C-alpha positions, 0 to 999 in steps of 0.5 A: 606108347608114351614119348617126351617132346620138348620135356612133356609127355604125351601118348600117341597111336602114331608109328613115325614122326610124321603122323604125330606131327599131323595128330598134334596140328604142327606145319611141318614146314616150320618146325626141326626135330632133334630125335634122341639127340640127333637132328633128323632130315625131314625125308627121315620124318616118315621112316624113323619109327617111333618107339616108348620112351622116345624124345623129341626136342623140336623148334619152330623155325621163326623168320623175318626181316 
């Protein structure tokens, strides 16, 4: 299936956001995910089923002092 992440198209066979993030090597602890215009709680990442044409926006959390 094809999904769009931060305006870039990706092909994936993963069916969950958690699976997609791990497939791409992202560190889940440092990411916020918006799925089809809705910010997801981290607990939803392995329960929301990805579908062809879904749109994700991801932002990396940055901390400093």
